N, C-alpha and C positions, 0 to 999 in steps of 0.2 A: 289748299290757301286759307288764312284765316279772316271772309270777310265781312267781321271785325275791327278786323285792324282799323290806324289811321287811310293808309298806302295795302290798298294789298292787286295790281293791277294784272303781275306776273305770283308776285309770293305777297301775303304782310310787311310787316316788316314789324311788328313787333307793340306796335305807341297804337294806347289809345287814343279809340275816335272824340271817344264825347273833349277831351284836354289839348292833344293833340302832342301827347309824350311831355306834357311839362309838367302833370300831377297837377296842378291849379284849375280851380271850381272856374270856368266863363262864365257861370251868372251871371249877371254883375247884381241881382236878384237876390244876390241870396249870401249865409251869415256867415257860410259849410265855406272859405279856406282850402279843401284837401276837393277833389275834381270827386263826383262821387260814385264814375264808377267805376275808378280802379282804384278810390280811397291816396289818391295820393303819388301816387311810382311811377304814371307812367309811361305804365304793362297792358301791356290787351289783357282785362281778366279771362278773355275767356281764351289765347291762348299759350297765357303767358312770357307771353314780348319771343315764341320762337315763328309767330309767321305764319304757322300751321296746325290747322287744326285737326290731330289727329283723335276721335272717338275712346279705342280704346284706352287713352290718353283724360280727357274725362275727368277717369280717378285721382292724376295726380292733381291737380286745379279742381276738385270736390266740387267743376259743373254736375249738379242735377237734371237731368231729358223730361219732362209728362208724356213718358204712355199716354196719351188720345187711340189706341184704333183696338 
């Protein structure tokens, strides 16, 4: 399950949680029209719209994790 999707009760829905899938920047004080989290696609950047995050698939979506240990 992707915890960064807009809704994640059982499975993520694949939509960006910042713009709720609209792709529009909802911050009224910003001059940028596109959502900064998804770049205007409306798709969750963490899971790529799949609704499920798999650590093995993180290379497919260009995600990088810091090794803190």
